[in-house]
TIRO-2110 file (N, C-alpha, C; in Angstrom, 1 decimal):
// TIRO-2110
-7.6, -60.5, -107.7, N, 1, A
-7.0, -60.0, -108.8, CA, 1, A
-7.0, -61.0, -110.1, C, 1, A
-6.9, -62.3, -109.7, N, 2, A
-6.9, -63.2, -110.7, CA, 2, A
-8.2, -63.3, -111.4, C, 2, A
-9.3, -63.0, -110.6, N, 3, A
-10.6, -63.1, -111.1, CA, 3, A
-10.8, -62.1, -112.2, C, 3, A
-10.1, -61.0, -112.1, N, 4, A
-10.3, -59.9, -113.2, CA, 4, A
-9.1, -60.1, -114.3, C, 4, A
-8.2, -61.0, -114.1, N, 5, A
-7.1, -61.2, -115.0, CA, 5, A
-6.1, -60.2, -115.1, C, 5, A
-5.7, -59.5, -114.0, N, 6, A
-4.7, -58.6, -114.1, CA, 6, A
-3.6, -58.9, -113.0, C, 6, A
-2.4, -58.5, -113.3, N, 7, A
-1.4, -58.8, -112.2, CA, 7, A
-1.7, -58.0, -110.9, C, 7, A
-1.0, -58.1, -110.0, N, 8, A
-1.1, -57.5, -108.7, CA, 8, A
-0.5, -56.0, -108.8, C, 8, A
0.6, -56.0, -109.5, N, 9, A
1.1, -54.6, -109.8, CA, 9, A
0.1, -53.7, -110.6, C, 9, A
-0.5, -54.3, -111.5, N, 10, A
-1.6, -53.5, -112.5, CA, 10, A
-2.7, -53.1, -111.6, C, 10, A
-3.1, -54.0, -110.7, N, 11, A
-4.3, -53.7, -109.8, CA, 11, A
-4.0, -52.7, -108.9, C, 11, A
-2.8, -52.6, -108.3, N, 12, A
-2.6, -51.5, -107.2, CA, 12, A
-2.2, -50.2, -108.0, C, 12, A
-1.7, -50.3, -109.3, N, 13, A
-1.5, -49.1, -110.1, CA, 13, A
-2.8, -48.5, -110.4, C, 13, A
-3.8, -49.3, -110.9, N, 14, A
-5.0, -48.7, -111.2, CA, 14, A
-5.8, -48.2, -109.9, C, 14, A
-5.7, -48.9, -108.7, N, 15, A
-6.2, -48.5, -107.5, CA, 15, A
-5.7, -47.0, -107.2, C, 15, A
-4.4, -47.0, -107.3, N, 16, A
-3.7, -45.7, -107.0, CA, 16, A
-4.2, -44.5, -107.9, C, 16, A
-4.4, -44.9, -109.1, N, 17, A
-4.8, -43.8, -110.2, CA, 17, A
-6.3, -43.5, -110.0, C, 17, A
-7.1, -44.6, -109.8, N, 18, A
-8.6, -44.4, -110.0, CA, 18, A
-9.4, -44.8, -108.7, C, 18, A
-8.7, -44.9, -107.6, N, 19, A
-9.3, -45.4, -106.4, CA, 19, A
-10.3, -44.7, -105.7, C, 19, A
-10.4, -43.3, -105.9, N, 20, A
-11.5, -42.5, -105.3, CA, 20, A
-12.5, -42.3, -106.3, C, 20, A
-12.4, -42.7, -107.5, N, 21, A
-13.4, -42.3, -108.6, CA, 21, A
-14.4, -43.4, -108.7, C, 21, A
-15.6, -42.8, -109.1, N, 22, A
-16.8, -43.7, -109.5, CA, 22, A
-16.6, -44.1, -110.9, C, 22, A
-17.3, -45.3, -111.3, N, 23, A
-17.2, -45.7, -112.7, CA, 23, A
-17.4, -44.7, -113.8, C, 23, A
-18.5, -43.9, -113.5, N, 24, A
-18.8, -42.9, -114.6, CA, 24, A
-17.7, -41.9, -114.6, C, 24, A
-17.1, -41.5, -113.5, N, 25, A
-16.1, -40.4, -113.4, CA, 25, A
-14.8, -41.1, -114.1, C, 25, A
-14.4, -42.3, -114.0, N, 26, A
-13.4, -43.0, -114.7, CA, 26, A
-13.6, -42.9, -116.2, C, 26, A
-14.9, -43.3, -116.6, N, 27, A
-15.1, -43.3, -118.1, CA, 27, A
-15.0, -41.8, -118.7, C, 27, A
-15.4, -40.8, -117.8, N, 28, A
-15.3, -39.4, -118.3, CA, 28, A
-13.8, -39.0, -118.4, C, 28, A
-13.0, -39.5, -117.4, N, 29, A
-11.6, -39.1, -117.3, CA, 29, A
-11.1, -39.7, -118.7, C, 29, A
-11.4, -41.0, -118.9, N, 30, A
-10.7, -41.6, -120.1, CA, 30, A
-11.2, -40.9, -121.4, C, 30, A
-12.4, -40.5, -121.4, N, 31, A
-13.0, -39.7, -122.7, CA, 31, A
-12.1, -38.4, -122.8, C, 31, A
-12.0, -37.7, -121.7, N, 32, A
-11.2, -36.5, -121.8, CA, 32, A
-9.7, -36.7, -122.0, C, 32, A
-9.2, -37.7, -121.6, N, 33, A
-7.8, -37.9, -122.0, CA, 33, A
-7.7, -38.4, -123.5, C, 33, A
-8.7, -38.9, -124.0, N, 34, A
-8.7, -39.3, -125.4, CA, 34, A
-8.8, -38.1, -126.3, C, 34, A
-9.8, -37.2, -125.8, N, 35, A
-10.0, -35.8, -126.6, CA, 35, A
-8.8, -35.0, -126.4, C, 35, A
-8.1, -35.0, -125.3, N, 36, A
-6.8, -34.2, -125.2, CA, 36, A
-5.8, -34.7, -126.2, C, 36, A
-5.6, -36.1, -126.3, N, 37, A
-4.6, -36.5, -127.2, CA, 37, A
-4.9, -36.1, -128.6, C, 37, A
-6.1, -36.2, -128.9, N, 38, A
-6.8, -35.8, -130.2, CA, 38, A
-6.3, -34.4, -130.5, C, 38, A
-6.6, -33.5, -129.5, N, 39, A
-6.3, -32.0, -129.8, CA, 39, A
-4.9, -31.7, -129.8, C, 39, A
-4.1, -32.5, -129.0, N, 40, A
-2.5, -32.4, -129.0, CA, 40, A
-2.0, -32.7, -130.5, C, 40, A
-2.5, -33.8, -131.1, N, 41, A
-2.2, -34.1, -132.4, CA, 41, A
-2.5, -33.1, -133.4, C, 41, A
-3.8, -32.5, -133.3, N, 42, A
-4.2, -31.5, -134.2, CA, 42, A
-3.3, -30.3, -134.0, C, 42, A
-2.9, -29.9, -132.9, N, 43, A
-2.0, -28.7, -132.7, CA, 43, A
-0.7, -29.0, -133.3, C, 43, A
-0.2, -30.2, -133.1, N, 44, A
1.1, -30.6, -133.7, CA, 44, A
1.1, -30.6, -135.2, C, 44, A
0.1, -31.1, -135.8, N, 45, A
-0.1, -31.1, -137.2, CA, 45, A
-0.2, -29.7, -137.7, C, 45, A
-0.9, -28.9, -137.1, N, 46, A
-1.1, -27.5, -137.6, CA, 46, A
0.2, -26.6, -137.4, C, 46, A
1.0, -27.0, -136.2, N, 47, A
2.3, -26.4, -136.2, CA, 47, A
3.3, -26.7, -137.2, C, 47, A
3.2, -28.0, -137.5, N, 48, A
4.1, -28.5, -138.6, CA, 48, A
3.7, -27.8, -139.9, C, 48, A
2.5, -27.8, -140.3, N, 49, A
2.1, -27.1, -141.5, CA, 49, A
2.4, -25.6, -141.6, C, 49, A
2.3, -25.0, -140.4, N, 50, A
2.6, -23.6, -140.3, CA, 50, A
4.2, -23.3, -140.6, C, 50, A
4.9, -24.3, -140.0, N, 51, A
6.4, -24.2, -140.3, CA, 51, A
6.8, -24.5, -141.7, C, 51, A
6.1, -25.4, -142.4, N, 52, A
6.4, -25.8, -143.8, CA, 52, A
6.0, -24.5, -144.7, C, 52, A
4.7, -24.0, -144.3, N, 53, A
4.3, -22.8, -145.1, CA, 53, A
5.2, -21.6, -144.9, C, 53, A
5.7, -21.4, -143.7, N, 54, A
6.8, -20.3, -143.6, CA, 54, A
8.0, -20.6, -144.3, C, 54, A
8.5, -21.8, -144.4, N, 55, A
9.6, -22.1, -145.1, CA, 55, A
9.5, -21.9, -146.5, C, 55, A
8.3, -22.3, -146.9, N, 56, A
8.0, -22.2, -148.4, CA, 56, A
7.9, -20.7, -148.7, C, 56, A
7.3, -19.9, -147.8, N, 57, A
7.0, -18.4, -148.1, CA, 57, A
8.5, -17.7, -148.2, C, 57, A
9.3, -18.2, -147.3, N, 58, A
10.7, -17.5, -147.2, CA, 58, A
11.6, -17.9, -148.4, C, 58, A
11.3, -19.0, -148.9, N, 59, A
12.0, -19.4, -150.2, CA, 59, A
11.4, -18.7, -151.4, C, 59, A
10.1, -18.4, -151.4, N, 60, A
9.6, -17.6, -152.5, CA, 60, A
10.0, -16.2, -152.5, C, 60, A
10.2, -15.6, -151.3, N, 61, A
10.7, -14.2, -151.3, CA, 61, A
12.1, -14.1, -151.9, C, 61, A
12.9, -15.1, -151.6, N, 62, A
14.3, -15.2, -152.1, CA, 62, A
14.2, -15.2, -153.5, C, 62, A
13.4, -16.0, -154.2, N, 63, A
13.3, -16.1, -155.7, CA, 63, A
12.7, -14.8, -156.2, C, 63, A
11.8, -14.2, -155.5, N, 64, A
11.3, -12.8, -156.0, CA, 64, A
12.4, -11.8, -156.1, C, 64, A
13.2, -11.7, -155.1, N, 65, A
14.4, -10.6, -155.1, CA, 65, A
15.4, -11.0, -156.3, C, 65, A
15.6, -12.2, -156.5, N, 66, A
16.5, -12.6, -157.6, CA, 66, A
16.1, -12.2, -159.0, C, 66, A
14.6, -12.1, -159.2, N, 67, A
14.1, -11.9, -160.5, CA, 67, A
14.2, -10.4, -160.8, C, 67, A
14.4, -9.5, -159.8, N, 68, A
14.4, -8.1, -160.1, CA, 68, A
15.8, -7.6, -160.2, C, 68, A
END
């Protein structure tokens, strides 16, 4: 473990997580996790934008009713 420069704890954690996977499978898993994080952020951003637009639209309706 010293030869790869990680602690024993890190080594065993990695072994537990990736022990049965081949190198190409680990790379694919990491790519999928990265894409998943990107998509989660996109959904979060769109949800926030939707809430802001809904709030703005409800405020606009209140102004329209006051004008009549």
